[in-house]
All heavy atoms as a GROMACS GRO file, in nm:
protein
  633
    1MET      N    1   0.080  -0.121  -0.002
    1MET     CA    2   0.005  -0.001  -0.001
    1MET      C    3   0.088   0.121  -0.002
    1MET      O    4   0.190   0.133   0.072
    1MET     CB    5  -0.093  -0.003   0.122
    1MET     CG    6  -0.192   0.100   0.119
    1MET     SD    7  -0.314   0.061   0.243
    1MET     CE    8  -0.451   0.155   0.183
    2THR      N    9   0.052   0.227  -0.071
    2THR     CA   10   0.128   0.349  -0.084
    2THR      C   11   0.095   0.443   0.031
    2THR      O   12  -0.022   0.462   0.064
    2THR     CB   13   0.104   0.418  -0.222
    2THR    OG1   14   0.124   0.325  -0.322
    2THR    CG2   15   0.187   0.538  -0.238
    3ASP      N   16   0.203   0.505   0.084
    3ASP     CA   17   0.184   0.609   0.191
    3ASP      C   18   0.153   0.745   0.124
    3ASP      O   19   0.237   0.803   0.056
    3ASP     CB   20   0.314   0.616   0.267
    3ASP     CG   21   0.297   0.721   0.380
    3ASP    OD1   22   0.187   0.772   0.402
    3ASP    OD2   23   0.402   0.758   0.445
    4THR      N   24   0.026   0.787   0.130
    4THR     CA   25  -0.015   0.908   0.064
    4THR      C   26   0.011   1.038   0.145
    4THR      O   27  -0.001   1.146   0.099
    4THR     CB   28  -0.161   0.903   0.030
    4THR    OG1   29  -0.238   0.882   0.147
    4THR    CG2   30  -0.186   0.795  -0.076
    5SER      N   31   0.052   1.019   0.271
    5SER     CA   32   0.076   1.132   0.360
    5SER      C   33   0.204   1.213   0.315
    5SER      O   34   0.206   1.334   0.334
    5SER     CB   35   0.094   1.092   0.507
    5SER     OG   36   0.211   1.012   0.515
    6THR      N   37   0.297   1.146   0.247
    6THR     CA   38   0.418   1.218   0.201
    6THR      C   39   0.416   1.240   0.050
    6THR      O   40   0.510   1.288  -0.002
    6THR     CB   41   0.536   1.137   0.246
    6THR    OG1   42   0.541   1.005   0.184
    6THR    CG2   43   0.555   1.129   0.391
    7HIS      N   44   0.312   1.190  -0.015
    7HIS     CA   45   0.305   1.193  -0.159
    7HIS      C   46   0.279   1.341  -0.201
    7HIS      O   47   0.180   1.402  -0.158
    7HIS     CB   48   0.193   1.100  -0.213
    7HIS     CG   49   0.172   1.108  -0.363
    7HIS    ND1   50   0.267   1.057  -0.449
    7HIS    CD2   51   0.076   1.164  -0.436
    7HIS    CE1   52   0.227   1.080  -0.571
    7HIS    NE2   53   0.108   1.145  -0.566
    8GLN      N   54   0.358   1.389  -0.293
    8GLN     CA   55   0.334   1.523  -0.348
    8GLN      C   56   0.291   1.506  -0.497
    8GLN      O   57   0.337   1.408  -0.567
    8GLN     CB   58   0.463   1.608  -0.343
    8GLN     CG   59   0.499   1.629  -0.203
    8GLN     CD   60   0.622   1.725  -0.201
    8GLN    OE1   61   0.674   1.769  -0.300
    8GLN    NE2   62   0.669   1.749  -0.079
    9PRO      N   63   0.206   1.590  -0.543
    9PRO     CA   64   0.161   1.584  -0.684
    9PRO      C   65   0.277   1.598  -0.779
    9PRO      O   66   0.368   1.674  -0.753
    9PRO     CB   67   0.056   1.686  -0.699
    9PRO     CG   68   0.083   1.783  -0.584
    9PRO     CD   69   0.149   1.704  -0.480
   10LEU      N   70   0.276   1.526  -0.890
   10LEU     CA   71   0.378   1.537  -0.994
   10LEU      C   72   0.362   1.674  -1.058
   10LEU      O   73   0.250   1.720  -1.096
   10LEU     CB   74   0.347   1.427  -1.103
   10LEU     CG   75   0.457   1.404  -1.207
   10LEU    CD1   76   0.583   1.371  -1.137
   10LEU    CD2   77   0.412   1.298  -1.298
   11ARG      N   78   0.471   1.747  -1.072
   11ARG     CA   79   0.466   1.885  -1.130
   11ARG      C   80   0.572   1.884  -1.236
   11ARG      O   81   0.690   1.849  -1.220
   11ARG     CB   82   0.501   1.985  -1.019
   11ARG     CG   83   0.488   2.128  -1.077
   11ARG     CD   84   0.474   2.226  -0.963
   11ARG     NE   85   0.459   2.364  -1.016
   11ARG     CZ   86   0.559   2.451  -1.034
   11ARG    NH1   87   0.675   2.421  -0.999
   11ARG    NH2   88   0.531   2.567  -1.088
   12PHE      N   89   0.532   1.948  -1.347
   12PHE     CA   90   0.625   1.971  -1.462
   12PHE      C   91   0.669   2.119  -1.460
   12PHE      O   92   0.595   2.202  -1.429
   12PHE     CB   93   0.553   1.945  -1.594
   12PHE     CG   94   0.521   1.801  -1.621
   12PHE    CD1   95   0.388   1.755  -1.600
   12PHE    CD2   96   0.619   1.709  -1.651
   12PHE    CE1   97   0.357   1.624  -1.629
   12PHE    CE2   98   0.587   1.581  -1.677
   12PHE     CZ   99   0.461   1.530  -1.658
   13LEU      N  100   0.794   2.135  -1.498
   13LEU     CA  101   0.854   2.274  -1.509
   13LEU      C  102   0.889   2.292  -1.652
   13LEU      O  103   0.941   2.203  -1.727
   13LEU     CB  104   0.984   2.281  -1.430
   13LEU     CG  105   0.976   2.260  -1.284
   13LEU    CD1  106   1.112   2.266  -1.218
   13LEU    CD2  107   0.883   2.360  -1.214
   14ARG      N  108   0.866   2.411  -1.705
   14ARG     CA  109   0.909   2.454  -1.842
   14ARG      C  110   1.052   2.507  -1.825
   14ARG      O  111   1.105   2.530  -1.718
   14ARG     CB  112   0.813   2.552  -1.895
   14ARG     CG  113   0.675   2.486  -1.918
   14ARG     CD  114   0.576   2.589  -1.977
   14ARG     NE  115   0.617   2.606  -2.120
   14ARG     CZ  116   0.533   2.658  -2.212
   14ARG    NH1  117   0.410   2.680  -2.176
   14ARG    NH2  118   0.579   2.675  -2.333
   15THR      N  119   1.116   2.530  -1.945
   15THR     CA  120   1.247   2.570  -1.951
   15THR      C  121   1.275   2.698  -1.862
   15THR      O  122   1.374   2.701  -1.786
   15THR     CB  123   1.303   2.595  -2.087
   15THR    OG1  124   1.278   2.477  -2.162
   15THR    CG2  125   1.445   2.635  -2.098
   16ARG      N  126   1.192   2.792  -1.874
   16ARG     CA  127   1.205   2.915  -1.798
   16ARG      C  128   1.209   2.894  -1.651
   16ARG      O  129   1.282   2.948  -1.573
   16ARG     CB  130   1.100   3.017  -1.838
   16ARG     CG  131   1.102   3.147  -1.762
   16ARG     CD  132   0.982   3.237  -1.791
   16ARG     NE  133   0.850   3.172  -1.789
   16ARG     CZ  134   0.785   3.150  -1.678
   16ARG    NH1  135   0.829   3.181  -1.564
   16ARG    NH2  136   0.661   3.092  -1.684
   17GLU      N  137   1.118   2.806  -1.607
   17GLU     CA  138   1.110   2.771  -1.468
   17GLU      C  139   1.229   2.695  -1.410
   17GLU      O  140   1.272   2.717  -1.299
   17GLU     CB  141   0.975   2.693  -1.436
   17GLU     CG  142   0.845   2.767  -1.469
   17GLU     CD  143   0.732   2.679  -1.461
   17GLU    OE1  144   0.730   2.576  -1.538
   17GLU    OE2  145   0.640   2.711  -1.393
   18VAL      N  146   1.278   2.608  -1.494
   18VAL     CA  147   1.404   2.536  -1.455
   18VAL      C  148   1.517   2.638  -1.440
   18VAL      O  149   1.592   2.628  -1.340
   18VAL     CB  150   1.437   2.429  -1.556
   18VAL    CG1  151   1.570   2.361  -1.528
   18VAL    CG2  152   1.330   2.317  -1.565
   19CYS      N  153   1.534   2.725  -1.536
   19CYS     CA  154   1.640   2.823  -1.526
   19CYS      C  155   1.628   2.907  -1.404
   19CYS      O  156   1.725   2.933  -1.336
   19CYS     CB  157   1.637   2.919  -1.651
   19CYS     SG  158   1.685   2.838  -1.801
   20GLU      N  159   1.505   2.950  -1.367
   20GLU     CA  160   1.482   3.028  -1.239
   20GLU      C  161   1.517   2.942  -1.120
   20GLU      O  162   1.582   2.997  -1.028
   20GLU     CB  163   1.338   3.074  -1.239
   20GLU     CG  164   1.306   3.184  -1.334
   20GLU     CD  165   1.159   3.219  -1.338
   20GLU    OE1  166   1.075   3.164  -1.254
   20GLU    OE2  167   1.120   3.306  -1.424
   21LYS      N  168   1.472   2.817  -1.123
   21LYS     CA  169   1.499   2.735  -1.005
   21LYS      C  170   1.644   2.701  -0.983
   21LYS      O  171   1.691   2.705  -0.862
   21LYS     CB  172   1.423   2.593  -1.028
   21LYS     CG  173   1.412   2.509  -0.903
   21LYS     CD  174   1.318   2.398  -0.932
   21LYS     CE  175   1.211   2.365  -0.830
   21LYS     NZ  176   1.179   2.443  -0.720
   22ILE      N  177   1.727   2.682  -1.090
   22ILE     CA  178   1.867   2.654  -1.066
   22ILE      C  179   1.954   2.776  -1.078
   22ILE      O  180   2.075   2.769  -1.053
   22ILE     CB  181   1.914   2.543  -1.167
   22ILE    CG1  182   1.913   2.591  -1.309
   22ILE    CG2  183   1.829   2.415  -1.149
   22ILE    CD1  184   1.975   2.493  -1.407
   23GLY      N  185   1.895   2.890  -1.103
   23GLY     CA  186   1.964   3.019  -1.111
   23GLY      C  187   2.068   3.030  -1.220
   23GLY      O  188   2.180   3.082  -1.200
   24ARG      N  189   2.030   2.975  -1.334
   24ARG     CA  190   2.113   2.986  -1.451
   24ARG      C  191   2.031   3.034  -1.578
   24ARG      O  192   1.912   3.024  -1.578
   24ARG     CB  193   2.168   2.846  -1.486
   24ARG     CG  194   2.258   2.795  -1.380
   24ARG     CD  195   2.332   2.670  -1.425
   24ARG     NE  196   2.412   2.616  -1.312
   24ARG     CZ  197   2.508   2.530  -1.328
   24ARG    NH1  198   2.538   2.490  -1.446
   24ARG    NH2  199   2.571   2.487  -1.224
   25SER      N  200   2.103   3.089  -1.671
   25SER     CA  201   2.047   3.131  -1.794
   25SER      C  202   2.006   3.014  -1.881
   25SER      O  203   2.051   2.904  -1.867
   25SER     CB  204   2.141   3.230  -1.870
   25SER     OG  205   2.248   3.154  -1.911
   26ARG      N  206   1.927   3.046  -1.987
   26ARG     CA  207   1.895   2.941  -2.083
   26ARG      C  208   2.018   2.884  -2.148
   26ARG      O  209   2.025   2.757  -2.165
   26ARG     CB  210   1.801   2.996  -2.181
   26ARG     CG  211   1.746   2.893  -2.276
   26ARG     CD  212   1.648   2.956  -2.384
   26ARG     NE  213   1.587   2.855  -2.458
   26ARG     CZ  214   1.463   2.818  -2.452
   26ARG    NH1  215   1.380   2.875  -2.364
   26ARG    NH2  216   1.417   2.725  -2.535
   27SER      N  217   2.113   2.960  -2.186
   27SER     CA  218   2.234   2.910  -2.255
   27SER      C  219   2.312   2.823  -2.156
   27SER      O  220   2.371   2.725  -2.200
   27SER     CB  221   2.316   3.025  -2.319
   27SER     OG  222   2.359   3.110  -2.217
   28SER      N  223   2.319   2.866  -2.028
   28SER     CA  224   2.388   2.781  -1.930
   28SER      C  225   2.323   2.652  -1.912
   28SER      O  226   2.382   2.548  -1.891
   28SER     CB  227   2.395   2.859  -1.795
   28SER     OG  228   2.483   2.970  -1.808
   29LEU      N  229   2.183   2.654  -1.913
   29LEU     CA  230   2.113   2.522  -1.900
   29LEU      C  231   2.144   2.436  -2.015
   29LEU      O  232   2.167   2.314  -1.999
   29LEU     CB  233   1.959   2.551  -1.901
   29LEU     CG  234   1.868   2.430  -1.905
   29LEU    CD1  235   1.892   2.340  -1.780
   29LEU    CD2  236   1.726   2.477  -1.904
   30GLU      N  237   2.152   2.489  -2.141
   30GLU     CA  238   2.186   2.406  -2.256
   30GLU      C  239   2.325   2.347  -2.240
   30GLU      O  240   2.345   2.228  -2.275
   30GLU     CB  241   2.174   2.494  -2.382
   30GLU     CG  242   2.029   2.526  -2.417
   30GLU     CD  243   2.013   2.630  -2.526
   30GLU    OE1  244   2.115   2.675  -2.585
   30GLU    OE2  245   1.900   2.676  -2.552
   31LYS      N  246   2.425   2.419  -2.196
   31LYS     CA  247   2.552   2.370  -2.170
   31LYS      C  248   2.553   2.264  -2.064
   31LYS      O  249   2.631   2.164  -2.070
   31LYS     CB  250   2.648   2.484  -2.135
   31LYS     CG  251   2.675   2.580  -2.240
   31LYS     CD  252   2.765   2.701  -2.195
   31LYS     CE  253   2.779   2.802  -2.304
   31LYS     NZ  254   2.853   2.926  -2.256
   32LEU      N  255   2.472   2.288  -1.963
   32LEU     CA  256   2.460   2.183  -1.851
   32LEU      C  257   2.409   2.052  -1.902
   32LEU      O  258   2.455   1.945  -1.865
   32LEU     CB  259   2.369   2.243  -1.747
   32LEU     CG  260   2.359   2.168  -1.611
   32LEU    CD1  261   2.495   2.158  -1.543
   32LEU    CD2  262   2.262   2.232  -1.529
   33LEU      N  263   2.318   2.056  -1.992
   33LEU     CA  264   2.259   1.936  -2.054
   33LEU      C  265   2.363   1.855  -2.132
   33LEU      O  266   2.355   1.737  -2.135
   33LEU     CB  267   2.141   1.975  -2.140
   33LEU     CG  268   2.011   2.009  -2.069
   33LEU    CD1  269   1.912   2.072  -2.163
   33LEU    CD2  270   1.950   1.887  -2.008
   34VAL      N  271   2.456   1.926  -2.188
   34VAL     CA  272   2.564   1.864  -2.265
   34VAL      C  273   2.673   1.810  -2.168
   34VAL      O  274   2.720   1.697  -2.189
   34VAL     CB  275   2.629   1.958  -2.367
   34VAL    CG1  276   2.752   1.898  -2.439
   34VAL    CG2  277   2.523   2.002  -2.473
   35LYS      N  278   2.714   1.885  -2.073
   35LYS     CA  279   2.829   1.853  -1.988
   35LYS      C  280   2.791   1.767  -1.865
   35LYS      O  281   2.877   1.690  -1.825
   35LYS     CB  282   2.894   1.987  -1.938
   35LYS     CG  283   2.961   2.058  -2.039
   35LYS     CD  284   3.013   2.203  -1.993
   35LYS     CE  285   3.066   2.202  -1.856
   35LYS     NZ  286   3.121   2.332  -1.811
   36ASP      N  287   2.676   1.773  -1.814
   36ASP     CA  288   2.638   1.702  -1.690
   36ASP      C  289   2.543   1.586  -1.720
   36ASP      O  290   2.422   1.611  -1.737
   36ASP     CB  291   2.585   1.796  -1.586
   36ASP     CG  292   2.571   1.732  -1.450
   36ASP    OD1  293   2.575   1.611  -1.436
   36ASP    OD2  294   2.554   1.804  -1.349
   37SER      N  295   2.595   1.468  -1.724
   37SER     CA  296   2.509   1.355  -1.754
   37SER      C  297   2.412   1.325  -1.635
   37SER      O  298   2.316   1.248  -1.658
   37SER     CB  299   2.593   1.229  -1.784
   37SER     OG  300   2.672   1.196  -1.675
   38ASN      N  301   2.434   1.383  -1.520
   38ASN     CA  302   2.343   1.365  -1.413
   38ASN      C  303   2.226   1.454  -1.415
   38ASN      O  304   2.127   1.432  -1.339
   38ASN     CB  305   2.414   1.374  -1.280
   38ASN     CG  306   2.516   1.264  -1.259
   38ASN    OD1  307   2.492   1.150  -1.290
   38ASN    ND2  308   2.634   1.302  -1.212
   39PHE      N  309   2.233   1.566  -1.492
   39PHE     CA  310   2.119   1.656  -1.491
   39PHE      C  311   2.002   1.590  -1.565
   39PHE      O  312   2.020   1.527  -1.668
   39PHE     CB  313   2.156   1.785  -1.569
   39PHE     CG  314   2.057   1.896  -1.548
   39PHE    CD1  315   2.059   1.970  -1.435
   39PHE    CD2  316   1.959   1.922  -1.645
   39PHE    CE1  317   1.964   2.074  -1.408
   39PHE    CE2  318   1.861   2.022  -1.622
   39PHE     CZ  319   1.867   2.099  -1.505
   40PRO      N  320   1.882   1.602  -1.512
   40PRO     CA  321   1.768   1.536  -1.570
   40PRO      C  322   1.743   1.584  -1.716
   40PRO      O  323   1.765   1.695  -1.752
   40PRO     CB  324   1.645   1.579  -1.483
   40PRO     CG  325   1.707   1.654  -1.373
   40PRO     CD  326   1.846   1.684  -1.394
   41ARG      N  327   1.697   1.487  -1.793
   41ARG     CA  328   1.672   1.520  -1.937
   41ARG      C  329   1.530   1.558  -1.953
   41ARG      O  330   1.432   1.516  -1.881
   41ARG     CB  331   1.697   1.390  -2.027
   41ARG     CG  332   1.837   1.347  -2.021
   41ARG     CD  333   1.922   1.450  -2.083
   41ARG     NE  334   2.070   1.428  -2.074
   41ARG     CZ  335   2.156   1.501  -2.012
   41ARG    NH1  336   2.114   1.613  -1.948
   41ARG    NH2  337   2.280   1.476  -2.006
   42PRO      N  338   1.503   1.658  -2.043
   42PRO     CA  339   1.368   1.705  -2.057
   42PRO      C  340   1.279   1.601  -2.134
   42PRO      O  341   1.331   1.518  -2.202
   42PRO     CB  342   1.391   1.835  -2.144
   42PRO     CG  343   1.513   1.806  -2.221
   42PRO     CD  344   1.598   1.728  -2.131
   43ILE      N  345   1.157   1.625  -2.112
   43ILE     CA  346   1.052   1.550  -2.192
   43ILE      C  347   1.005   1.643  -2.299
   43ILE      O  348   0.961   1.754  -2.270
   43ILE     CB  349   0.936   1.510  -2.094
   43ILE    CG1  350   0.992   1.426  -1.978
   43ILE    CG2  351   0.826   1.441  -2.174
   43ILE    CD1  352   0.891   1.420  -1.862
   44LYS      N  353   1.009   1.602  -2.426
   44LYS     CA  354   0.966   1.683  -2.538
   44LYS      C  355   0.824   1.664  -2.557
   44LYS      O  356   0.773   1.553  -2.566
   44LYS     CB  357   1.049   1.643  -2.662
   44LYS     CG  358   1.200   1.657  -2.655
   44LYS     CD  359   1.250   1.796  -2.682
   44LYS     CE  360   1.238   1.840  -2.818
   44LYS     NZ  361   1.286   1.974  -2.837
   45ASP      N  362   0.749   1.776  -2.590
   45ASP     CA  363   0.616   1.774  -2.625
   45ASP      C  364   0.602   1.786  -2.775
   45ASP      O  365   0.576   1.891  -2.829
   45ASP     CB  366   0.539   1.882  -2.550
   45ASP     CG  367   0.383   1.883  -2.579
   45ASP    OD1  368   0.336   1.774  -2.616
   45ASP    OD2  369   0.325   1.989  -2.554
   46GLY      N  370   0.630   1.682  -2.843
   46GLY     CA  371   0.633   1.680  -2.985
   46GLY      C  372   0.770   1.630  -3.038
   46GLY      O  373   0.857   1.593  -2.961
   47ILE      N  374   0.787   1.637  -3.171
   47ILE     CA  375   0.905   1.581  -3.230
   47ILE      C  376   0.995   1.690  -3.292
   47ILE      O  377   1.111   1.670  -3.328
   47ILE     CB  378   0.879   1.470  -3.335
   47ILE    CG1  379   0.792   1.524  -3.446
   47ILE    CG2  380   0.820   1.349  -3.267
   47ILE    CD1  381   0.773   1.425  -3.556
   48GLY      N  382   0.941   1.808  -3.314
   48GLY     CA  383   1.007   1.917  -3.377
   48GLY      C  384   1.114   1.987  -3.285
   48GLY      O  385   1.105   1.973  -3.162
   49ARG      N  386   1.208   2.060  -3.346
   49ARG     CA  387   1.308   2.134  -3.267
   49ARG      C  388   1.232   2.237  -3.179
   49ARG      O  389   1.287   2.262  -3.064
   49ARG     CB  390   1.403   2.199  -3.362
   49ARG     CG  391   1.508   2.285  -3.301
   49ARG     CD  392   1.606   2.331  -3.403
   49ARG     NE  393   1.668   2.458  -3.371
   49ARG     CZ  394   1.779   2.473  -3.291
   49ARG    NH1  395   1.828   2.364  -3.242
   49ARG    NH2  396   1.822   2.587  -3.260
   50ALA      N  397   1.132   2.295  -3.219
   50ALA     CA  398   1.062   2.398  -3.141
   50ALA      C  399   0.966   2.341  -3.037
   50ALA      O  400   0.892   2.422  -2.976
   50ALA     CB  401   0.988   2.497  -3.238
   51SER      N  402   0.958   2.211  -3.025
   51SER     CA  403   0.873   2.153  -2.927
   51SER      C  404   0.904   2.195  -2.786
   51SER      O  405   1.025   2.212  -2.753
   51SER     CB  406   0.884   2.002  -2.933
   51SER     OG  407   0.838   1.953  -3.064
   52THR      N  408   0.801   2.208  -2.701
   52THR     CA  409   0.829   2.251  -2.568
   52THR      C  410   0.893   2.140  -2.487
   52THR      O  411   0.859   2.030  -2.499
   52THR     CB  412   0.689   2.290  -2.500
   52THR    OG1  413   0.622   2.387  -2.580
   52THR    CG2  414   0.703   2.338  -2.360
   53ASN      N  415   0.985   2.186  -2.401
   53ASN     CA  416   1.052   2.090  -2.308
   53ASN      C  417   0.991   2.102  -2.167
   53ASN      O  418   0.960   2.216  -2.128
   53ASN     CB  419   1.201   2.127  -2.297
   53ASN     CG  420   1.280   2.086  -2.416
   53ASN    OD1  421   1.252   1.993  -2.485
   53ASN    ND2  422   1.383   2.159  -2.450
   54TYR      N  423   0.972   1.987  -2.110
   54TYR     CA  424   0.930   1.984  -1.968
   54TYR      C  425   1.023   1.899  -1.887
   54TYR      O  426   1.084   1.805  -1.935
   54TYR     CB  427   0.789   1.922  -1.958
   54TYR     CG  428   0.683   2.003  -2.036
   54TYR    CD1  429   0.648   1.971  -2.163
   54TYR    CD2  430   0.616   2.108  -1.968
   54TYR    CE1  431   0.550   2.043  -2.227
   54TYR    CE2  432   0.522   2.177  -2.034
   54TYR     CZ  433   0.483   2.144  -2.166
   54TYR     OH  434   0.387   2.224  -2.225
   55TRP      N  435   1.037   1.936  -1.757
   55TRP     CA  436   1.114   1.855  -1.663
   55TRP      C  437   1.022   1.820  -1.542
   55TRP      O  438   0.939   1.900  -1.506
   55TRP     CB  439   1.230   1.941  -1.608
   55TRP     CG  440   1.351   1.952  -1.699
   55TRP    CD1  441   1.465   1.871  -1.695
   55TRP    CD2  442   1.368   2.044  -1.801
   55TRP    NE1  443   1.551   1.920  -1.793
   55TRP    CE2  444   1.500   2.010  -1.863
   55TRP    CE3  445   1.294   2.143  -1.857
   55TRP    CZ2  446   1.551   2.092  -1.966
   55TRP    CZ3  447   1.346   2.217  -1.968
   55TRP    CH2  448   1.474   2.191  -2.020
   56TYR      N  449   1.055   1.702  -1.486
   56TYR     CA  450   0.989   1.671  -1.357
   56TYR      C  451   1.055   1.747  -1.257
   56TYR      O  452   1.183   1.754  -1.236
   56TYR     CB  453   1.009   1.522  -1.327
   56TYR     CG  454   0.931   1.429  -1.414
   56TYR    CD1  455   0.998   1.334  -1.490
   56TYR    CD2  456   0.792   1.430  -1.418
   56TYR    CE1  457   0.931   1.247  -1.573
   56TYR    CE2  458   0.724   1.342  -1.499
   56TYR     CZ  459   0.794   1.248  -1.575
   56TYR     OH  460   0.723   1.161  -1.655
   57GLU      N  461   0.974   1.822  -1.176
   57GLU     CA  462   1.028   1.916  -1.074
   57GLU      C  463   1.109   1.835  -0.969
   57GLU      O  464   1.222   1.880  -0.926
   57GLU     CB  465   0.914   1.990  -1.002
   57GLU     CG  466   0.968   2.088  -0.897
   57GLU     CD  467   0.853   2.171  -0.836
   57GLU    OE1  468   0.750   2.108  -0.805
   57GLU    OE2  469   0.879   2.290  -0.808
   58HIS      N  470   1.068   1.719  -0.928
   58HIS     CA  471   1.137   1.639  -0.826
   58HIS      C  472   1.270   1.594  -0.877
   58HIS      O  473   1.366   1.586  -0.800
   58HIS     CB  474   1.058   1.520  -0.780
   58HIS     CG  475   1.032   1.408  -0.879
   58HIS    ND1  476   0.938   1.415  -0.974
   58HIS    CD2  477   1.102   1.304  -0.902
   58HIS    CE1  478   0.944   1.308  -1.052
   58HIS    NE2  479   1.046   1.231  -1.007
   59GLU      N  480   1.288   1.571  -1.011
   59GLU     CA  481   1.417   1.534  -1.055
   59GLU      C  482   1.513   1.654  -1.061
   59GLU      O  483   1.637   1.635  -1.025
   59GLU     CB  484   1.403   1.483  -1.204
   59GLU     CG  485   1.337   1.344  -1.215
   59GLU     CD  486   1.327   1.292  -1.359
   59GLU    OE1  487   1.364   1.365  -1.450
   59GLU    OE2  488   1.281   1.180  -1.371
   60VAL      N  489   1.463   1.770  -1.089
   60VAL     CA  490   1.547   1.888  -1.085
   60VAL      C  491   1.593   1.918  -0.946
   60VAL      O  492   1.709   1.944  -0.915
   60VAL     CB  493   1.472   2.010  -1.153
   60VAL    CG1  494   1.557   2.143  -1.134
   60VAL    CG2  495   1.443   1.985  -1.295
   61GLU      N  496   1.505   1.905  -0.849
   61GLU     CA  497   1.531   1.928  -0.709
   61GLU      C  498   1.630   1.825  -0.658
   61GLU      O  499   1.719   1.854  -0.581
   61GLU     CB  500   1.404   1.931  -0.623
   61GLU     CG  501   1.321   2.055  -0.652
   61GLU     CD  502   1.190   2.055  -0.585
   61GLU    OE1  503   1.140   1.952  -0.534
   61GLU    OE2  504   1.126   2.170  -0.579
   62ALA      N  505   1.623   1.704  -0.696
   62ALA     CA  506   1.713   1.594  -0.660
   62ALA      C  507   1.853   1.628  -0.708
   62ALA      O  508   1.958   1.612  -0.643
   62ALA     CB  509   1.667   1.454  -0.704
   63TRP      N  510   1.862   1.677  -0.835
   63TRP     CA  511   1.991   1.714  -0.892
   63TRP      C  512   2.048   1.830  -0.812
   63TRP      O  513   2.167   1.831  -0.783
   63TRP     CB  514   1.974   1.756  -1.039
   63TRP     CG  515   2.110   1.810  -1.092
   63TRP    CD1  516   2.202   1.732  -1.146
   63TRP    CD2  517   2.152   1.943  -1.102
   63TRP    NE1  518   2.315   1.812  -1.188
   63TRP    CE2  519   2.282   1.948  -1.158
   63TRP    CE3  520   2.092   2.064  -1.068
   63TRP    CZ2  521   2.350   2.061  -1.182
   63TRP    CZ3  522   2.163   2.178  -1.080
   63TRP    CH2  523   2.287   2.180  -1.137
   64MET      N  524   1.966   1.926  -0.776
   64MET     CA  525   2.010   2.042  -0.699
   64MET      C  526   2.072   2.001  -0.566
   64MET      O  527   2.176   2.051  -0.528
   64MET     CB  528   1.897   2.146  -0.675
   64MET     CG  529   1.849   2.215  -0.804
   64MET     SD  530   1.697   2.310  -0.776
   64MET     CE  531   1.763   2.436  -0.668
   65SER      N  532   2.005   1.899  -0.502
   65SER     CA  533   2.053   1.857  -0.376
   65SER      C  534   2.192   1.782  -0.386
   65SER      O  535   2.286   1.805  -0.311
   65SER     CB  536   1.957   1.758  -0.307
   65SER     OG  537   1.840   1.826  -0.274
   66GLN      N  538   2.207   1.705  -0.493
   66GLN     CA  539   2.327   1.634  -0.526
   66GLN      C  540   2.436   1.731  -0.554
   66GLN      O  541   2.548   1.717  -0.508
   66GLN     CB  542   2.308   1.534  -0.638
   66GLN     CG  543   2.427   1.459  -0.681
   66GLN     CD  544   2.403   1.368  -0.800
   66GLN    OE1  545   2.308   1.382  -0.863
   66GLN    NE2  546   2.506   1.289  -0.828
   67TRP      N  547   2.406   1.828  -0.634
   67TRP     CA  548   2.505   1.930  -0.671
   67TRP      C  549   2.555   2.009  -0.550
   67TRP      O  550   2.673   2.027  -0.535
   67TRP     CB  551   2.443   2.025  -0.773
   67TRP     CG  552   2.533   2.132  -0.826
   67TRP    CD1  553   2.634   2.121  -0.914
   67TRP    CD2  554   2.522   2.273  -0.794
   67TRP    NE1  555   2.694   2.246  -0.938
   67TRP    CE2  556   2.624   2.344  -0.871
   67TRP    CE3  557   2.431   2.350  -0.714
   67TRP    CZ2  558   2.640   2.477  -0.860
   67TRP    CZ3  559   2.454   2.485  -0.708
   67TRP    CH2  560   2.557   2.548  -0.777
   68ALA      N  561   2.460   2.050  -0.465
   68ALA     CA  562   2.500   2.122  -0.347
   68ALA      C  563   2.587   2.038  -0.248
   68ALA      O  564   2.678   2.086  -0.188
   68ALA     CB  565   2.371   2.169  -0.268
   69THR      N  566   2.555   1.909  -0.240
   69THR     CA  567   2.637   1.819  -0.159
   69THR      C  568   2.781   1.807  -0.208
   69THR      O  569   2.870   1.807  -0.133
   69THR     CB  570   2.566   1.680  -0.155
   69THR    OG1  571   2.437   1.692  -0.098
   69THR    CG2  572   2.647   1.584  -0.065
   70GLN      N  573   2.796   1.807  -0.344
   70GLN     CA  574   2.930   1.798  -0.400
   70GLN      C  575   3.006   1.930  -0.369
   70GLN      O  576   3.129   1.927  -0.356
   70GLN     CB  577   2.923   1.776  -0.548
   70GLN     CG  578   2.877   1.643  -0.588
   70GLN     CD  579   2.850   1.622  -0.736
   70GLN    OE1  580   2.861   1.717  -0.809
   70GLN    NE2  581   2.809   1.505  -0.774
   71LEU      N  582   2.936   2.042  -0.365
   71LEU     CA  583   3.003   2.168  -0.342
   71LEU      C  584   3.048   2.182  -0.197
   71LEU      O  585   3.154   2.237  -0.163
   71LEU     CB  586   2.909   2.286  -0.370
   71LEU     CG  587   2.882   2.311  -0.518
   71LEU    CD1  588   2.787   2.428  -0.530
   71LEU    CD2  589   3.004   2.343  -0.595
   72ARG      N  590   2.962   2.134  -0.107
   72ARG     CA  591   2.996   2.144   0.037
   72ARG      C  592   2.954   2.010   0.106
   72ARG      O  593   2.854   1.994   0.164
   72ARG     CB  594   2.907   2.255   0.102
   72ARG     CG  595   2.936   2.277   0.241
   72ARG     CD  596   2.869   2.395   0.300
   72ARG     NE  597   2.742   2.424   0.238
   72ARG     CZ  598   2.668   2.535   0.265
   72ARG    NH1  599   2.718   2.626   0.347
   72ARG    NH2  600   2.554   2.548   0.214
   73PRO      N  601   3.052   1.915   0.096
   73PRO     CA  602   3.027   1.782   0.160
   73PRO      C  603   3.013   1.797   0.310
   73PRO      O  604   3.070   1.888   0.373
   73PRO     CB  605   3.153   1.701   0.122
   73PRO     CG  606   3.249   1.796   0.067
   73PRO     CD  607   3.178   1.924   0.033
   74ALA      N  608   2.935   1.697   0.370
   74ALA     CA  609   2.917   1.702   0.514
   74ALA      C  610   3.048   1.674   0.584
   74ALA      O  611   3.134   1.595   0.534
   74ALA     CB  612   2.810   1.602   0.550
   75ASP      N  613   3.070   1.725   0.699
   75ASP     CA  614   3.187   1.699   0.779
   75ASP      C  615   3.180   1.552   0.826
   75ASP      O  616   3.077   1.502   0.868
   75ASP     CB  617   3.193   1.787   0.898
   75ASP     CG  618   3.218   1.934   0.863
   75ASP    OD1  619   3.273   1.955   0.754
   75ASP    OD2  620   3.176   2.022   0.936
   76ASP      N  621   3.297   1.485   0.820
   76ASP     CA  622   3.306   1.350   0.871
   76ASP      C  623   3.346   1.337   1.007
   76ASP      O  624   3.368   1.229   1.065
   76ASP     CB  625   3.405   1.276   0.774
   76ASP     CG  626   3.348   1.254   0.631
   76ASP    OD1  627   3.233   1.257   0.619
   76ASP    OD2  628   3.434   1.240   0.541
   77ALA      N  629   3.366   1.449   1.080
   77ALA     CA  630   3.414   1.449   1.213
   77ALA      C  631   3.313   1.401   1.311
   77ALA      O  632   3.196   1.406   1.301
   77ALA     CB  633   3.460   1.584   1.252
   0.00000   0.00000   0.00000
């Protein structure tokens, strides 16, 4: 049985929202997608180049947590 008390609704972010959330420009986001294989991949709404990209918010937030941990690892003392 699933615990619904901690379940949050699935939320999609558009490119602009992802940029705001991670504090980077659109061009920096595009570079991040090429350089960082751990960054979540977008879901395309269509097959054309101009199709809208969506990201799962929880995947972006998980990447942010992982990235922050790499910047400032916890003390082992």
